[in-house]
N, CA, C and O of each residue as an XYZ file, in Angstrom:
788
protein
N       0.844     -1.171      0.000
C       0.000      0.000      0.000
C       0.889      1.233      0.000
O       1.884      1.271      0.723
N       0.557      2.226     -0.781
C       1.346      3.441     -0.900
C       0.545      4.609     -0.350
O      -0.624      4.789     -0.692
N       1.176      5.393      0.498
C       0.562      6.601      1.009
C       1.332      7.784      0.447
O       2.547      7.695      0.269
N       0.659      8.880      0.166
C       1.328     10.083     -0.324
C       0.780     11.289      0.416
O      -0.410     11.316      0.733
N       1.598     12.282      0.699
C       1.200     13.448      1.475
C       1.264     14.718      0.642
O       2.306     15.070      0.090
N       0.127     15.396      0.566
C       0.055     16.676     -0.121
C      -0.861     17.578      0.682
O      -1.760     17.088      1.365
N      -0.653     18.891      0.615
C      -1.448     19.796      1.432
C      -2.644     20.389      0.708
O      -3.470     21.045      1.342
N      -2.763     20.187     -0.573
C      -3.941     20.690     -1.265
C      -4.276     19.780     -2.445
O      -3.419     19.046     -2.937
N      -5.511     19.835     -2.887
C      -5.990     18.938     -3.933
C      -5.194     19.073     -5.229
O      -4.831     18.064     -5.832
N      -4.921     20.287     -5.660
C      -4.200     20.495     -6.923
C      -2.818     19.855     -6.876
O      -2.378     19.238     -7.846
N      -2.138     20.008     -5.742
C      -0.810     19.423     -5.592
C      -0.892     17.890     -5.658
O      -0.039     17.254     -6.278
N      -1.907     17.298     -5.027
C      -2.075     15.843     -5.037
C      -2.381     15.343     -6.446
O      -1.798     14.355     -6.894
N      -3.294     16.021     -7.147
C      -3.660     15.606     -8.501
C      -2.461     15.664     -9.440
O      -2.252     14.757    -10.246
N      -1.670     16.740     -9.333
C      -0.489     16.902    -10.190
C       0.520     15.787     -9.930
O       1.061     15.223    -10.881
N       0.782     15.460     -8.682
C       1.766     14.431     -8.345
C       1.301     13.042     -8.789
O       2.093     12.252     -9.303
N       0.016     12.749     -8.590
C      -0.500     11.439     -8.986
C      -0.457     11.308    -10.502
O      -0.079     10.260    -11.027
N      -0.846     12.377    -11.214
C      -0.839     12.358    -12.670
C       0.571     12.174    -13.222
O       0.778     11.404    -14.159
N       1.532     12.877    -12.643
C       2.895     12.816    -13.154
C       3.714     11.675    -12.554
O       4.807     11.374    -13.035
N       3.183     11.035    -11.494
C       3.905      9.943    -10.839
C       5.031     10.430     -9.945
O       5.924      9.661     -9.590
N       4.989     11.724     -9.574
C       6.066     12.299     -8.757
C       5.791     12.164     -7.259
O       5.684     13.170     -6.557
N       5.678     10.949     -6.773
C       5.599     10.722     -5.344
C       6.273      9.401     -5.046
O       6.415      8.543     -5.917
N       6.689      9.252     -3.786
C       7.469      8.070     -3.444
C       6.943      7.401     -2.190
O       6.055      7.921     -1.515
N       7.507      6.228     -1.885
C       7.088      5.456     -0.723
C       7.360      6.212      0.575
O       6.714      5.925      1.583
N       8.285      7.158      0.589
C       8.585      7.896      1.810
C       7.495      8.903      2.168
O       7.453      9.386      3.299
N       6.614      9.228      1.220
C       5.491     10.112      1.515
C       4.466      9.331      2.324
O       4.509      8.101      2.355
N       3.536     10.037      2.984
C       2.654      9.333      3.894
C       1.173      9.341      3.571
O       0.526      8.306      3.734
N       0.606     10.430      3.129
C      -0.842     10.477      2.934
C      -1.201     11.407      1.789
O      -0.644     12.500      1.685
N      -2.115     10.995      0.933
C      -2.614     11.870     -0.113
C      -3.804     12.626      0.448
O      -4.765     12.009      0.909
N      -3.759     13.936      0.419
C      -4.802     14.745      1.015
C      -5.575     15.441     -0.095
O      -4.982     16.078     -0.965
N      -6.904     15.319     -0.065
C      -7.736     15.964     -1.063
C      -8.817     16.768     -0.383
O      -9.095     16.562      0.799
N      -9.438     17.692     -1.121
C     -10.527     18.499     -0.580
C     -11.858     17.750     -0.572
O     -12.801     18.184      0.089
N     -11.949     16.659     -1.278
C     -13.195     15.909     -1.400
C     -13.162     14.727     -0.451
O     -12.145     14.039     -0.360
N     -14.274     14.473      0.270
C     -14.344     13.321      1.168
C     -14.171     12.037      0.383
O     -14.870     11.808     -0.604
N     -13.252     11.206      0.813
C     -13.048      9.877      0.245
C     -13.137      8.889      1.386
O     -12.779      9.219      2.517
N     -13.602      7.693      1.115
C     -13.745      6.698      2.159
C     -12.470      5.875      2.255
O     -12.283      4.920      1.502
N     -11.584      6.251      3.193
C     -10.302      5.567      3.350
C     -10.481      4.128      3.806
O      -9.600      3.299      3.577
N     -11.612      3.809      4.451
C     -11.838      2.459      4.945
C     -12.052      1.454      3.820
O     -11.972      0.251      4.066
N     -12.319      1.898      2.600
C     -12.578      1.003      1.479
C     -11.309      0.429      0.877
O     -11.374     -0.275     -0.131
N     -10.155      0.710      1.467
C      -8.897      0.206      0.941
C      -8.915     -1.319      0.899
O      -9.273     -1.964      1.884
N      -8.538     -1.884     -0.216
C      -8.580     -3.334     -0.382
C      -7.282     -4.007      0.006
O      -7.199     -5.235     -0.018
N      -6.268     -3.239      0.362
C      -4.988     -3.819      0.743
C      -4.067     -4.058     -0.435
O      -2.970     -4.581     -0.243
N      -4.464     -3.698     -1.651
C      -3.624     -3.842     -2.834
C      -2.379     -2.984     -2.655
O      -2.481     -1.791     -2.367
N      -1.201     -3.586     -2.824
C       0.038     -2.860     -2.575
C       0.274     -1.717     -3.556
O       1.098     -0.845     -3.279
N      -0.422     -1.690     -4.696
C      -0.268     -0.601     -5.658
C      -1.279      0.513     -5.431
O      -1.280      1.511     -6.152
N      -2.127      0.349     -4.447
C      -3.211      1.291     -4.216
C      -2.722      2.516     -3.445
O      -1.901      2.393     -2.536
N      -3.223      3.689     -3.806
C      -2.936      4.912     -3.076
C      -4.114      5.171     -2.157
O      -5.245      5.281     -2.629
N      -3.880      5.273     -0.860
C      -4.935      5.576      0.096
C      -5.097      7.088      0.142
O      -4.121      7.815      0.327
N      -6.309      7.556     -0.022
C      -6.581      8.986     -0.053
C      -7.251      9.396      1.250
O      -8.304      8.866      1.604
N      -6.653     10.326      1.953
C      -7.208     10.877      3.182
C      -7.703     12.279      2.835
O      -6.968     13.048      2.215
N      -8.931     12.627      3.219
C      -9.471     13.939      2.831
C      -8.764     15.103      3.498
O      -8.329     15.020      4.647
N      -8.659     16.189      2.748
C      -8.201     17.455      3.334
C      -9.471     18.135      3.806
O     -10.293     18.553      2.990
N      -9.640     18.249      5.106
C     -10.893     18.745      5.656
C     -11.107     20.218      5.374
O     -12.245     20.671      5.245
N     -10.021     20.970      5.277
C     -10.165     22.401      5.036
C     -11.051     23.022      6.089
O     -11.428     22.358      7.055
N     -11.384     24.263      5.922
C     -12.279     24.911      6.864
C     -12.719     26.261      6.319
O     -11.971     26.951      5.625
N     -13.946     26.613      6.650
C     -14.435     27.947      6.326
C     -14.091     28.891      7.473
O     -14.260     30.106      7.366
N     -13.609     28.316      8.566
C     -13.232     29.060      9.754
C     -11.857     29.672      9.525
O     -10.856     28.958      9.488
N     -11.805     30.990      9.372
C     -10.523     31.646      9.102
C      -9.844     32.104     10.387
O      -8.924     32.921     10.348
N     -10.295     31.582     11.528
C      -9.691     31.984     12.795
C      -8.269     31.457     12.905
O      -7.809     30.700     12.051
N      -7.589     31.856     13.949
C      -6.191     31.477     14.121
C      -6.010     29.995     14.409
O      -4.924     29.467     14.172
N      -7.028     29.300     14.910
C      -6.919     27.872     15.218
C      -8.299     27.249     14.998
O      -9.055     27.068     15.952
N      -8.636     26.915     13.730
C      -9.968     26.396     13.423
C     -10.319     25.135     14.217
O      -9.440     24.342     14.557
N     -11.603     24.957     14.507
C     -12.083     23.776     15.221
C     -11.826     22.539     14.364
O     -12.129     22.548     13.171
N     -11.269     21.469     14.953
C     -11.066     20.236     14.186
C     -12.385     19.680     13.654
O     -13.412     19.734     14.330
N     -12.343     19.149     12.443
C     -13.487     18.521     11.788
C     -13.998     17.351     12.635
O     -13.214     16.698     13.324
N     -15.327     17.080     12.586
C     -15.918     16.001     13.384
C     -15.314     14.637     13.059
O     -15.083     13.835     13.963
N     -15.058     14.367     11.790
C     -14.464     13.077     11.418
C     -13.054     12.955     12.000
O     -12.659     11.882     12.457
N     -12.310     14.040     11.981
C     -10.971     14.039     12.555
C     -11.042     13.766     14.061
O     -10.244     12.993     14.592
N     -12.002     14.403     14.747
C     -12.165     14.164     16.182
C     -12.486     12.694     16.453
O     -12.043     12.137     17.457
N     -13.254     12.067     15.560
C     -13.562     10.641     15.697
C     -12.289      9.814     15.561
O     -12.101      8.852     16.306
N     -11.416     10.168     14.629
C     -10.133      9.464     14.483
C      -9.350      9.528     15.787
O      -8.761      8.532     16.209
N      -9.340     10.698     16.430
C      -8.613     10.867     17.689
C      -9.262     10.003     18.779
O      -8.573      9.262     19.480
N     -10.589     10.104     18.917
C     -11.307      9.386     19.973
C     -11.174      7.875     19.859
O     -11.122      7.183     20.876
N     -11.117      7.356     18.646
C     -11.056      5.909     18.438
C      -9.646      5.409     18.130
O      -9.463      4.257     17.736
N      -8.659      6.273     18.309
C      -7.251      5.935     18.062
C      -6.953      5.490     16.641
O      -5.868      4.963     16.396
N      -7.866      5.676     15.691
C      -7.584      5.287     14.303
C      -6.591      6.250     13.651
O      -6.038      5.945     12.595
N      -6.362      7.407     14.273
C      -5.371      8.343     13.745
C      -3.993      7.695     13.690
O      -3.195      8.012     12.808
N      -3.703      6.782     14.631
C      -2.392      6.132     14.682
C      -2.235      5.109     13.567
O      -1.111      4.808     13.166
N      -3.348      4.563     13.055
C      -3.295      3.643     11.914
C      -3.091      4.432     10.629
O      -2.288      4.049      9.778
N      -3.819      5.532     10.492
C      -3.733      6.345      9.284
C      -2.437      7.147      9.211
O      -1.910      7.382      8.124
N      -1.928      7.564     10.354
C      -0.736      8.406     10.419
C       0.236      7.848     11.467
O       0.454      8.486     12.497
N       0.817      6.678     11.222
C       1.700      6.084     12.236
C       2.895      6.980     12.548
O       3.498      7.574     11.654
N       3.214      7.060     13.813
C       4.384      7.801     14.303
C       4.336      9.306     14.025
O       5.375      9.965     14.053
N       3.153      9.860     13.760
C       3.049     11.299     13.517
C       2.326     11.958     14.684
O       1.380     11.392     15.233
N       2.763     13.138     15.058
C       2.143     13.871     16.139
C       0.749     14.335     15.733
O       0.579     14.845     14.625
N      -0.272     14.172     16.611
C      -1.639     14.577     16.256
C      -1.789     16.052     15.911
O      -2.645     16.409     15.101
N      -0.974     16.915     16.511
C      -1.055     18.348     16.186
C      -0.598     18.565     14.745
O      -1.217     19.330     14.006
N       0.479     17.898     14.344
C       0.948     18.020     12.959
C      -0.067     17.407     11.990
O      -0.305     17.961     10.916
N      -0.655     16.290     12.350
C      -1.681     15.666     11.502
C      -2.865     16.619     11.336
O      -3.408     16.753     10.239
N      -3.264     17.280     12.425
C      -4.322     18.293     12.347
C      -3.949     19.362     11.319
O      -4.764     19.729     10.473
N      -2.717     19.854     11.397
C      -2.295     20.915     10.485
C      -2.348     20.475      9.025
O      -2.842     21.219      8.178
N      -1.847     19.275      8.716
C      -1.806     18.849      7.315
C      -3.172     18.469      6.763
O      -3.344     18.382      5.548
N      -4.147     18.241      7.644
C      -5.489     17.908      7.160
C      -6.484     19.064      7.277
O      -7.606     18.960      6.781
N      -6.090     20.163      7.925
C      -7.005     21.291      8.103
C      -6.483     22.618      7.559
O      -7.258     23.559      7.389
N      -5.195     22.708      7.285
C      -4.601     23.964      6.824
C      -3.756     23.707      5.582
O      -3.185     22.629      5.414
N      -3.688     24.694      4.734
C      -2.785     24.604      3.588
C      -1.386     24.988      4.044
O      -1.209     25.946      4.796
N      -0.393     24.233      3.584
C       0.981     24.618      3.898
C       1.353     25.787      2.996
O       0.927     25.859      1.843
N       2.145     26.690      3.531
C       2.592     27.827      2.733
C       3.988     27.581      2.192
O       4.511     28.374      1.409
N       4.592     26.464      2.620
C       5.904     26.064      2.133
C       6.108     24.589      2.435
O       5.416     24.023      3.281
N       7.043     23.973      1.754
C       7.394     22.581      2.047
C       8.142     22.538      3.374
O       8.579     23.570      3.884
N       8.284     21.334      3.927
C       9.085     21.189      5.142
C      10.486     21.743      4.902
O      11.124     21.436      3.895
N      10.945     22.550      5.826
C      12.284     23.130      5.731
C      13.191     22.352      6.686
O      13.012     22.406      7.902
N      14.158     21.635      6.133
C      15.081     20.843      6.942
C      16.133     21.778      7.527
O      16.809     22.506      6.800
N      16.261     21.746      8.857
C      17.218     22.610      9.549
C      18.473     21.864      9.988
O      19.542     22.461     10.114
N      18.343     20.540     10.223
C      19.508     19.756     10.619
C      19.275     18.277     10.303
O      18.170     17.756     10.460
N      20.341     17.620      9.855
C      20.291     16.173      9.617
C      21.411     15.499     10.400
O      22.400     16.128     10.775
N      21.230     14.215     10.633
C      22.218     13.400     11.327
C      22.607     12.254     10.408
O      21.754     11.708      9.709
N      23.886     11.879     10.396
C      24.352     10.801      9.514
C      23.575      9.511      9.711
O      23.276      8.814      8.741
N      23.249      9.188     10.938
C      22.575      7.925     11.254
C      21.057      8.071     11.235
O      20.365      7.221     10.675
N      20.535      9.121     11.829
C      19.097      9.267     12.042
C      18.372     10.035     10.934
O      17.142     10.045     10.905
N      19.091     10.663     10.045
C      18.450     11.444      8.982
C      18.027     12.810      9.494
O      18.742     13.428     10.283
N      16.863     13.288      9.050
C      16.366     14.613      9.445
C      16.020     14.591     10.933
O      15.218     13.771     11.381
N      16.628     15.494     11.689
C      16.338     15.560     13.125
C      15.775     16.919     13.549
O      15.369     17.088     14.699
N      15.749     17.876     12.638
C      15.216     19.200     12.952
C      14.590     19.769     11.683
O      15.273     19.943     10.674
N      13.280     20.061     11.735
C      12.595     20.630     10.580
C      11.445     21.505     11.038
O      10.991     21.418     12.178
N      10.978     22.359     10.120
C       9.824     23.204     10.397
C       8.995     23.371      9.131
O       9.485     23.177      8.018
N       7.726     23.735      9.322
C       6.837     23.963      8.193
C       5.810     25.012      8.585
O       5.290     24.997      9.701
N       5.521     25.923      7.665
C       4.536     26.981      7.901
C       3.219     26.650      7.226
O       3.192     26.012      6.173
N       2.111     27.093      7.848
C       0.766     26.805      7.372
C      -0.066     28.075      7.330
O       0.306     29.110      7.882
N      -1.210     27.960      6.655
C      -2.138     29.090      6.610
C      -2.594     29.416      8.035
O      -2.334     28.650      8.962
N      -3.249     30.514      8.199
C      -3.689     31.012      9.507
C      -2.509     31.364     10.406
O      -2.673     31.471     11.621
N      -1.320     31.545      9.825
C      -0.165     31.982     10.595
C       0.446     30.947     11.515
O       1.158     31.307     12.452
N       0.188     29.664     11.273
C       0.756     28.627     12.134
C       2.089     28.133     11.587
O       2.289     28.052     10.375
N       3.005     27.800     12.512
C       4.292     27.207     12.147
C       4.571     26.070     13.122
O       4.464     26.237     14.337
N       4.932     24.911     12.571
C       5.236     23.720     13.369
C       6.711     23.392     13.218
O       7.251     23.415     12.112
N       7.366     23.082     14.344
C       8.775     22.684     14.314
C       8.959     21.436     15.174
O       8.378     21.312     16.252
N       9.777     20.522     14.675
C      10.082     19.303     15.421
C      11.590     19.082     15.442
O      12.252     19.066     14.404
N      12.116     18.911     16.666
C      13.528     18.603     16.873
C      13.577     17.242     17.554
O      13.135     17.092     18.693
N      14.119     16.250     16.849
C      14.206     14.892     17.374
C      15.519     14.692     18.104
O      16.584     15.081     17.625
N      15.422     14.071     19.282
C      16.601     13.699     20.068
C      16.670     12.172     19.996
O      15.989     11.491     20.763
N      17.485     11.622     19.081
C      17.518     10.172     18.876
C      17.623      9.381     20.183
O      18.439      9.674     21.057
N      16.773      8.384     20.272
C      16.698      7.471     21.418
C      16.257      8.139     22.711
O      16.389      7.545     23.781
N      15.735      9.367     22.640
C      15.287     10.046     23.860
C      13.873     10.614     23.721
O      13.058     10.462     24.631
N      13.575     11.257     22.612
C      12.273     11.889     22.442
C      12.344     13.003     21.429
O      13.217     13.010     20.562
N      11.421     13.951     21.535
C      11.385     15.059     20.579
C      10.783     16.300     21.224
O       9.870     16.215     22.046
N      11.316     17.459     20.831
C      10.739     18.753     21.189
C       9.927     19.229     19.997
O      10.362     19.106     18.852
N       8.747     19.771     20.267
C       7.925     20.321     19.210
C       7.424     21.700     19.625
O       7.230     21.971     20.810
N       7.220     22.557     18.645
C       6.726     23.908     18.903
C       5.674     24.231     17.856
O       5.873     23.988     16.666
N       4.551     24.779     18.308
C       3.522     25.294     17.415
C       3.373     26.777     17.701
O       2.943     27.166     18.787
N       3.731     27.607     16.725
C       3.489     29.039     16.821
C       2.171     29.322     16.129
O       1.920     28.832     15.028
N       1.328     30.113     16.776
C       0.027     30.449     16.206
C      -0.070     31.963     16.038
O       0.771     32.713     16.533
N      -1.103     32.393     15.337
C      -1.380     33.831     15.262
C      -2.430     34.218     16.298
O      -2.864     35.369     16.347
N      -2.839     33.258     17.128
C      -3.838     33.504     18.177
C      -3.258     34.387     19.280
O      -2.066     34.325     19.581
N      -4.108     35.197     19.866
C      -3.701     36.005     21.004
C      -4.383     35.541     22.294
O      -4.076     36.049     23.372
N      -5.300     34.585     22.191
C      -6.029     34.076     23.353
C      -5.469     32.728     23.800
O      -5.588     31.728     23.091
N      -4.857     32.713     24.985
C      -4.341     31.465     25.546
C      -5.459     30.443     25.749
O      -5.276     29.260     25.462
N      -6.606     30.888     26.237
C      -7.696     29.944     26.517
C      -8.219     29.297     25.230
O      -8.551     28.112     25.226
N      -8.294     30.061     24.148
C      -8.758     29.492     22.881
C      -7.795     28.406     22.399
O      -8.232     27.334     21.980
N      -6.506     28.672     22.455
C      -5.517     27.687     22.012
C      -5.556     26.460     22.909
O      -5.524     25.334     22.413
N      -5.625     26.660     24.227
C      -5.699     25.521     25.153
C      -6.913     24.652     24.850
O      -6.800     23.427     24.800
N      -8.065     25.268     24.649
C      -9.295     24.505     24.378
C      -9.225     23.745     23.064
O      -9.650     22.592     22.993
N      -8.694     24.377     22.022
C      -8.621     23.724     20.714
C      -7.599     22.588     20.705
O      -7.861     21.507     20.178
N      -6.440     22.847     21.289
C      -5.394     21.829     21.237
C      -5.720     20.646     22.139
O      -5.285     19.524     21.879
N      -6.484     20.895     23.201
C      -6.869     19.800     24.092
C      -7.693     18.750     23.346
O      -7.654     17.570     23.696
N      -8.447     19.174     22.308
C      -9.193     18.211     21.481
C      -8.246     17.236     20.789
O      -8.646     16.125     20.440
N      -6.996     17.643     20.588
C      -6.015     16.830     19.866
C      -5.100     16.031     20.778
O      -4.604     14.978     20.378
N      -4.867     16.506     21.990
C      -3.820     15.918     22.830
C      -4.308     15.368     24.158
O      -3.483     14.988     24.989
N      -5.589     15.307     24.393
C      -6.109     14.874     25.686
C      -5.512     13.524     26.102
O      -5.572     12.547     25.355
N      -4.942     13.491     27.292
C      -4.305     12.283     27.831
C      -4.818     12.039     29.245
O      -4.846     12.966     30.054
N      -5.226     10.800     29.561
C      -5.759     10.533     30.907
C      -4.733     10.744     32.021
O      -5.114     11.031     33.156
N      -3.438     10.606     31.718
C      -2.404     10.771     32.745
C      -1.936     12.211     32.898
O      -1.191     12.516     33.829
N      -2.356     13.101     32.008
C      -1.925     14.495     32.085
C      -2.889     15.307     32.941
O      -4.072     14.985     33.047
N      -2.363     16.359     33.545
C      -3.202     17.294     34.291
C      -2.652     18.707     34.091
O      -1.496     18.893     33.711
N      -3.508     19.696     34.358
C      -3.133     21.096     34.182
C      -2.432     21.620     35.427
O      -2.758     21.226     36.547
N      -1.470     22.507     35.224
C      -0.847     23.208     36.349
C      -1.867     24.194     36.909
O      -2.876     24.475     36.262
N      -1.612     24.723     38.111
C      -2.561     25.652     38.748
C      -2.824     26.883     37.897
O      -3.943     27.395     37.883
N      -1.797     27.371     37.178
C      -1.980     28.570     36.359
C      -2.346     28.246     34.907
O      -2.391     29.146     34.068
N      -2.608     26.967     34.602
C      -2.990     26.497     33.259
C      -1.948     26.782     32.185
O      -2.278     26.884     31.003
N      -0.686     26.910     32.598
C       0.359     27.156     31.606
C       1.000     25.867     31.108
O       1.704     25.871     30.098
N       0.757     24.752     31.822
C       1.312     23.479     31.370
C       0.312     22.349     31.579
O      -0.535     22.395     32.470
N       0.438     21.340     30.735
C      -0.434     20.160     30.739
C       0.502     18.973     30.603
O       1.070     18.745     29.535
N       0.668     18.203     31.702
C       1.708     17.177     31.701
C       1.381     16.034     32.652
O       0.577     16.184     33.572
N       2.024     14.877     32.414
C       1.913     13.766     33.357
C       2.957     13.924     34.465
O       3.798     14.819     34.400
N       2.906     13.067     35.469
C       3.908     13.080     36.537
C       5.267     12.609     36.031
O       6.295     13.155     36.434
N       5.290     11.596     35.147
C       6.549     11.027     34.667
C       6.713     11.198     33.174
O       6.524     12.288     32.635
N       7.074     10.092     32.500
C       7.296     10.114     31.048
C       5.992     10.379     30.302
O       4.905     10.070     30.790
N       6.123     10.951     29.122
C       4.967     11.277     28.288
C       5.191     12.598     27.595
O       6.333     13.007     27.385
N       4.112     13.271     27.235
C       4.209     14.560     26.561
C       3.886     15.686     27.537
O       2.819     15.701     28.152
N       4.812     16.624     27.672
C       4.695     17.769     28.571
C       4.482     19.019     27.723
O       5.386     19.427     26.994
N       3.303     19.632     27.807
C       2.922     20.788     26.989
C       3.010     22.070     27.800
O       2.599     22.109     28.960
N       3.552     23.132     27.179
C       3.630     24.453     27.798
C       2.984     25.477     26.881
O       3.225     25.479     25.674
N       2.162     26.345     27.454
C       1.427     27.371     26.710
C       1.876     28.738     27.203
O       1.854     29.014     28.403
N       2.288     29.603     26.255
C       2.727     30.928     26.660
C       2.493     31.944     25.550
O       2.410     31.602     24.370
N       2.391     33.200     25.965
C       2.384     34.295     24.998
C       3.827     34.696     24.776
O       4.606     34.804     25.723
N       4.179     34.919     23.505
C       5.544     35.325     23.203
C       5.593     36.829     22.947
O       4.570     37.505     23.056
N       6.758     37.356     22.611
C       6.974     38.809     22.512
C       5.958     39.553     21.654
O       5.565     40.669     21.990
N       5.528     38.943     20.543
C       4.591     39.643     19.653
C       3.137     39.525     20.108
O       2.237     39.985     19.406
N       2.891     38.911     21.279
C       1.540     38.803     21.823
C       0.766     37.584     21.341
O      -0.393     37.407     21.714
N       1.385     36.740     20.518
C       0.712     35.528     20.039
C       1.052     34.346     20.939
O       1.982     34.400     21.743
N       0.270     33.272     20.784
C       0.426     32.099     21.640
C       1.342     31.076     20.977
O       1.239     30.780     19.786
N       2.247     30.548     21.808
C       3.145     29.486     21.385
C       2.902     28.285     22.296
O       2.790     28.423     23.514
N       2.822     27.102     21.677
C       2.707     25.861     22.435
C       3.994     25.098     22.180
O       4.350     24.848     21.029
N       4.695     24.725     23.245
C       5.914     23.936     23.095
C       5.750     22.691     23.943
O       5.148     22.730     25.016
N       6.291     21.585     23.451
C       6.171     20.353     24.217
C       7.306     19.392     23.919
O       7.937     19.422     22.863
N       7.530     18.536     24.910
C       8.526     17.487     24.801
C       7.814     16.160     25.031
O       7.061     16.015     25.994
N       8.048     15.198     24.154
C       7.506     13.854     24.331
C       8.680     12.893     24.455
O       9.539     12.832     23.574
N       8.713     12.158     25.529
C       9.794     11.204     25.729
C       9.915     10.788     27.168
O       8.976     10.912     27.954
N      11.085     10.294     27.503
C      11.346      9.779     28.856
C      11.736     10.886     29.815
O      11.988     10.624     30.991
């Protein structure tokens, strides 16, 4: 089975038509709802995951109901193995404004630091620490901490995590994902987190 990743329908159609995609890509994203469950398991088949898009032009649009179902039923991990749910949200709800920008590579581990910008002023960055975990940062154009906390909680809710008294962090007692929410110098909200031991 082949998966391919594109951020908009035109880009996906062009790549499929020209054959310019490879096994290293992950999901084909389109603007039209497609039934991904109908996959027959044919190794030559391209699985198409819909690009949900949104009419909501706010800084952090509400996740689509089908996407929320993927999160609730853990099927997101089947469709997007080893991918962070916040990044999956971005690639299925926002258009990228640029391709992934590689900032650092490692001889053994490959790409260990990259970032990508999206519509609505969002930027995602991931720094991998081989055999330890990863740091991730989501910069938004939002100015409301509570709005970002409420929206992102739909994506990252964990039974072992709890909020700090001032609601600036959402973390477990031990290993797992530790999220921090803050306003940065320009008055917008940044979410940074570490997942690992």
